[in-house]
N, C-alpha and C positions, 0 to 999 in steps of 0.2 A: 110929625111927625116928623125926626134930624136920628140915623141910626148912627151911632158913634163904635167907635172901640175903645181899650185902653186893657195896654201891657205890661204888670203889675211885676214886679219878682220879691220873691214872696221867702225872707229866710227861716231856718225853725221846722222846715215841713220835713219829717224822717223817716212815715213811710205810709199804704194805702191807704191810711185808715184817716190820718189829718188833711190825705190831699182830699176821698171823702170830703169830711169835714169843712175843708172852704169850698167847693165844689157843693153840696146842699149851702149853707151862707153866701151864697156872692148869689145862686139860683133864688134864694126867695127876696131877694131886694124887687120894690113892683119897677120896673118896666128893664131886667134886666130880662134878651133872650138867644142867652146863650156863655155858655162858661170852657177851656178848652184850659184846665188844668193842672197840669206834669208835675214833677220827682223832679227829675232830668233831665230842664236845667229844672229849679226848680219858682218855676211865674206864670199868669195866672191870660190869658187871653179873655178880653168880656169886651163882647157886642152886646149892646143896656140905648133905648133913647132917650134922646137927654128931657126931651120932653116929659117925663115918669119920675128920673132919681139923675145923676149927678156922681163923678169920680168919685168926691166923699164919704161919699152914702153908701156907696159900693166896699172903699175905705171900711171906715166902719166896718159894720159887718164880715170883714174878714178879720181887723185887729178883736174883735166881739166873741173870734174861738179861742183867739190866746194858742194858737196852737203854731202861732210865726213868734221870731225869735223883729225879722221889722219889714212894712213893704213898704212896697217901695214903688211911683209910676217911671 
């Protein structure tokens, strides 16, 4: 196991519900250990096991929430 982390900038989150939706989606990804999602600034700090998941899989989970207008690593 190799723990990695990524920092995402997530445009489009405007309320606590958006923040919770994104947090829940990230935590559903197998291998994600911790996710800290904030509205101001609109970011996510994600810690994960790179043997179980990838940044692309995490981005896919965020994109699937449809509460964003753009996600960047």
